[in-house]
N, C-alpha and C positions, 0 to 999 in steps of 0.2 A: 274509843279504843284504837280504831284505824289510825287516827291522827298520831297517837302516841307510838304505835308501831312504826309509823313513817319517821318520826323524830329519832327513835332509838337507833336504827341502822345509821342515820346520819351522824349521830354523836359517836358511835363506835367507829365510823370511818375517820372522823376528825382525830379521835385518840390514836388510831393506827397511823395516820399521817404524821401526828406529832412524834410518835415513837421512832418511826423511820428517820425523821429529821434529826432527832437527838442522837441516833445511832450512825448517822453519816460519817464515813471515813474522811471526807474532805474538810479542808479548812475554809474559814470565812475569807471573804474578799474585801480589801479596802477600796476606797474610791479611786485610788491610783492603779488598781488592778493587781495588787501584791496579795498573795495568799499568806496570811499570818497566824501565829498561834501565840496566844496570851501566855500559856503555860511555858513554852519555849523561850519566849521573850523574858519571863521572870527568871528562868535558868540561865539565860545568857547574862543578865544584868547582876543577879544576886548570887544564885547558887554556884555557878561555875567561876565567878569572880572569886568567891571564897576559896573554891577548890584550887584556883591559880596560886594563891598564897602558899598552899602547901605543896603542890606540884605544878610549878610553872612551866609554861610552853611557849615556844617561839615558832612562828611560821616562816617558811622558806618556799618561794616560788609564787604561784599564782593565788595569792590570798583572797582576792574578791571575785566571787562567782556571780555571774550575771543572773537577774530574775528569769524565771520561767522554769520549764520542766528540765531535769537532768537526774542522772543516777550517780550518787556518790558511792564509791567502791573503796573500803578502808580495811586495813589489816587491824588485828584484835588482840589486845592484851588485857584490858580491865573493862569492867561494866560502864566506867565513865568515859570511855573512848567516844562516846556520843557527843562530848563537847567539842571535838575538833571540827567536824563539819559545821556546827552551829555558828561558829565565828567567822565563816566565809560568806554569810548572808543574813539578811535580816528577814527573810522569808521562812515559814514553817518547813519542817522536814519530817517526812514519815519514815521511821526506822522499821526495818523489817527484822523481827525478833522471833526467836524460837518460842514454841508453845510453852515450855517450861517456865519462861519468864512470867507467863500470864497465870501461873498457878500459885504464886506467893502473894498474899493480899496486899501488902504495901507496894511491892514492885508492880503488881498488876494495875493498881490505880494510877501509878505514875504513867505507865506505858499507855494506858487507856486515855489519860489526860493529854498526852502528846500525839494521839492518834496513830500509834504504832501499828504495824501490820503483823498479825500473828501467822506463823507458818510452822508446819510440822516438818523438821528437818530430816525425818526417817523416810520420807517417801514424797512423791509428787502431791504438792498441795495446791489444788486447783483454785480454791478460794482465796488464798494468800496471793497467788499470782494475779488473780483477777482484781484484787483490791489495789495491788501495786499498779496494774495497767490503768485502772480507773483514776488514780491519783495523777499519774503522768499524762494521761489524755486531758486531764483538767488543768494541764500546765503547772502542776506541782512537783515538788522535789521529793525524791525517795532516796534512802540510804541503805546500803547493804554491807555486811560483814561476811564476805563469801567463804572465809574459813570455817564458819558456822559455830566456832567455839573459841574460847580464849586460848592464846598461845602460851603454854606454861612450860614448854620444853626447850626454849631458846633457839628454835629453828628460825631461818630467815623468814619463812612464811609456811603455814600448814597448807595441805592439799585443799583445793577449792571444792565446795559443794556446787552442783550445778544450779544455775538460776540467774546470775549476774548478766551474762552475756545475752541470754534469751530475753530477759526483761528489756534490756537496752535496744536490742536489734528489733523486737517486734513493735516497740513504741517509736523507734527511730529517734532516739534522744541521745545527747551527748553524755559521755562518762567522764566524771571527775575523780581522778585517782588520788587518794590521800594515803601516804605511807608515814606511819609512826616510826621514826628511826630506831629508837630503842625502847624498851619497856619503861613506862613512867615510873620514877622513883621519888620519894620524899625529899623535898628541898633540892631537887636537881632538875636543870633545865631540860625539858623534852623537846626535841626538834620534830616539828610536824611538816612533812614535805607535801605540797599540794602541786600536782602536775597540771599541765595544760588539758583542758577539756578535749576529748577526741571521740570519734564515732566509728563504729564498726560497719560502715556503710557498704562494704564489699559483701556483706551477708544480707542486705536489705531485701533483695528479690529472690532469696534462695529459700527452698523448703529444706530446712537443715536436718542433717543427719546426726546421730549421736557423736560421730567423729568430728564433725564440723562445729558442734557445740563445744566439744572438749578443745578444739583447736582455738575457738574464739576466747574460751576461758583463759587458756594459756597466753593468749596475746595480752589480755588485761593483767595477768600475773606478771608477765615479763616486764611491761611497762612499769608496774609498781616496783619491781626489784630493781630496775634500772634507775628509778629514783633514789633508792637507797645507795646503789653503787656510785651514782654521780655525786651524792652528798658526802660519801666516805672519802672520795677523791678531793672534793672540795676542803673538807676538814684536814685532810693530810697536807694539802698544799698551804693551807693557812698556817699549819703548825711547822712546816718547812721554812716558810717566810719568817716566822718568828725566831727560829733557830739561827737562820742566816743573819738577821739583824743583831742578835746577841753576840755572834761570833765576829 
C-alpha cells in the first residue's frame, strides 16, 4: 500500500506538469531560435491568401520586421486586421484580444490556437498584462489594437485604451506601428502602412504617473496618424503628377 501511495502522487505530479505545458502561452522554438506558430503559418499561407483575393492589400514602408521581441500597434476596422502584422514576419505573434472574443465557441478555439492573450478591457487586467510581459521577455512578438474595438464611425482613430505604452516601456521593446489607411473593402486595394520601429526609451527609468502614460500613448497615436498623413500626401503628389503628364 505504501508503494502504491508513493506512486500515485508522482503520477499526479506528471499529469499536472503536462497540463501546465499544454496551457503554456509561449510558442515553440526552432533550431534557428525562431518562435513559430503552426496555426499562424497555416493562416499566412492558406487562409489569408484566400482573403487577399477578396480584399487585396499592399504594404508601404518597413515591410520586413526583424526576429525577436517587439510590440505591434495597429488601428482596427475588422476582425481580420490580424492578417496585416502576420505578413511582416515568419515568427508567431500573440494578439491581445478582449475577453468577449473568448466567449464565442468557434472564435475562442481560433484565438486559443494562435495563443492570443485574453484581456478584460473594462479594467486593469493583471493576468493579461503578465502574459504579454512573459511573451516579450521570452523574445516573442505581441500585437495590440489599442482602440479596443473596431472603428465603425469613420474617425481617423478612436481614443486609445491604456496598455500599449506600458507594455512596451516595462519590457523595453521596440514598437512597430501599423496603420490601415482606410477601411478594407471588397475587391479594393487596402494600403497597409508599416512605420519604422521606435522605442519610448525616455520613459525607461521613470516610475510613470497616469499623465505620463497618457503622454506616451499619445506619442504612439501621433506617430500612427503621421503615417496616414504622409501617405495621403504621397497619394496626392502621385495624382498631381498623373494630371501633369496628361495636360
